[in-house]
C-alpha positions in Angstrom: -25.0 -16.2 -46.4 -24.3 -18.6 -43.3 -20.7 -18.4 -44.5 -21.1 -14.8 -44.8 -21.9 -14.6 -41.2 -19.6 -16.9 -39.8 -16.5 -14.9 -41.4 -18.3 -11.5 -40.1 -18.9 -12.7 -36.6 -15.5 -14.0 -36.3 -13.7 -10.7 -37.7 -16.0 -9.2 -35.1 -14.6 -11.4 -32.3 -10.9 -11.1 -33.2 -11.5 -7.4 -33.4 -12.8 -7.4 -29.7 -10.3 -9.8 -28.5 -7.3 -7.1 -29.8 -9.1 -4.0 -28.5 -9.2 -6.6 -24.7 -6.0 -7.3 -25.4 -4.5 -3.6 -25.9 -6.9 -2.4 -22.9 -5.3 -4.8 -20.6 -1.6 -4.6 -21.7 -2.1 -0.4 -21.1 -3.8 -1.2 -17.7 -0.6 -2.9 -16.8 2.0 -0.5 -17.7 -0.5 2.3 -16.0 0.0 0.5 -12.6 3.6 -0.8 -13.1 4.7 2.9 -12.4 5.7 2.0 -8.8 9.3 3.9 -7.7 12.3 1.8 -8.0 13.8 3.9 -4.6 17.7 4.2 -4.1 19.8 1.8 -6.0 22.0 1.4 -3.2 24.5 4.0 -1.0 27.1 5.8 -2.1 30.7 4.4 -1.8 33.5 6.7 -1.4 37.3 5.5 -1.8 40.2 6.4 -0.6 40.8 9.1 -3.1 37.9 10.6 -2.6 36.0 9.4 -5.6 32.3 8.7 -5.2 31.0 5.3 -6.8 26.8 6.3 -7.4 24.9 3.1 -7.9 22.7 3.8 -10.6 20.0 1.4 -12.0 20.8 2.1 -16.0 22.8 4.2 -18.0 22.0 6.1 -21.3 23.7 8.1 -24.1 21.7 10.3 -26.2 22.4 13.5 -28.6 22.1 17.1 -28.1 19.3 18.8 -29.0 16.9 15.6 -28.7 14.9 14.6 -25.8 16.7 13.4 -22.8 14.1 10.3 -22.8 15.9 9.3 -26.3 18.5 7.3 -26.3 21.1 5.9 -28.8 22.7 3.5 -26.5 21.6 2.2 -22.8 23.3 -0.4 -20.1 21.3 -1.7 -17.3 23.9 -4.9 -17.2 27.2 -2.9 -15.2 26.3 0.5 -15.3 28.7 3.3 -14.0 28.9 6.5 -12.1 31.7 7.8 -10.7 32.8 11.2 -9.6 36.7 11.8 -9.1 38.8 14.8 -8.1 39.1 15.9 -11.4 36.0 14.4 -13.1 33.3 12.0 -14.0 34.2 8.6 -15.1 30.9 6.7 -16.5 30.3 3.7 -18.7 27.4 3.2 -21.1 29.2 1.2 -24.1 32.6 1.9 -23.0 34.2 3.4 -20.0 34.3 7.2 -20.4 36.1 10.0 -18.2 35.0 13.5 -18.5 36.6 16.6 -16.7 34.1 18.8 -14.7 34.7 22.0 -17.0 33.5 19.8 -19.8 30.8 19.2 -18.5 28.1 22.0 -19.2 25.0 21.3 -17.1 23.3 18.7 -15.0 19.5 18.1 -14.8 17.0 16.1 -13.5 14.6 14.5 -15.4 11.6 12.7 -13.8 9.3 10.4 -15.3 6.9 7.2 -14.2 9.1 4.9 -12.1 12.3 6.8 -12.6 14.8 9.7 -11.7 17.5 10.4 -14.4 20.7 12.8 -14.2 21.1 14.1 -17.2 24.7 15.4 -18.2 25.1 17.8 -21.3 29.2 18.3 -22.5 30.9 21.2 -24.0 32.8 19.2 -26.3 30.9 16.1 -27.3 27.3 16.1 -29.8 26.6 13.0 -27.0 24.5 13.3 -23.6 24.7 10.7 -20.6 21.9 9.8 -18.2 21.8 7.6 -15.2 18.8 6.6 -13.6 19.4 6.9 -9.5 16.2 6.0 -9.0 14.1 8.5 -7.1 15.1 12.1 -6.3 16.2 11.6 -2.6 19.1 10.0 -4.0 19.6 12.7 -6.8 19.3 14.9 -3.9 22.2 13.1 -2.3 24.5 12.6 -5.5 24.5 16.4 -6.6 25.9 18.2 -3.8 28.9 15.5 -5.0 29.6 17.5 -8.6 31.1 20.9 -8.0 29.4 24.2 -8.7 31.0 25.2 -11.7 28.8 22.9 -13.2 25.6 24.5 -13.9 22.3 22.9 -12.8 18.8 23.2 -13.9 15.6 24.4 -12.0 15.1 20.7 -10.6 18.4 20.0 -9.6 18.9 23.3 -8.1 15.7 22.5 -6.0 16.7 19.0 -5.4 20.5 19.4 -4.2 20.7 19.8 -0.4 23.6 20.4 1.7 25.6 16.9 2.5 28.0 15.7 4.8 30.4 14.4 2.4 32.9 11.3 3.6 
């Protein structure tokens, strides 16, 4: 009888500890939803290309949620808008002409703002974490008007003097 009491008491204490740990982890994740801010200033090269500072880049699949990535890069991400197209790096560096960009949308989540690009000639998508909506608003005017913009992208885009 005593061994059953001890066993059931230990099981109950372990369950309480596990539930308490889950509660503390959930509370910590809820508090960590701080905004990242800008990743830095946009650097404009001599040829007119603009290197956009980003926190991370992601590759996804068309038709899936833009929050689901099949590859990511937060070590040395790249996003650059040149005179003829966009250059980016997730796993390897890739260049895409503006005519091949179907659309760009801004997606916001807890502590993140992503520019999500969909391409005409590829089953893959590209997303870049730019940090905040102000940064997204500065970046979007650097894309030609021929690139379709989603509702939030249209709302955030504001005229910026291009260097």
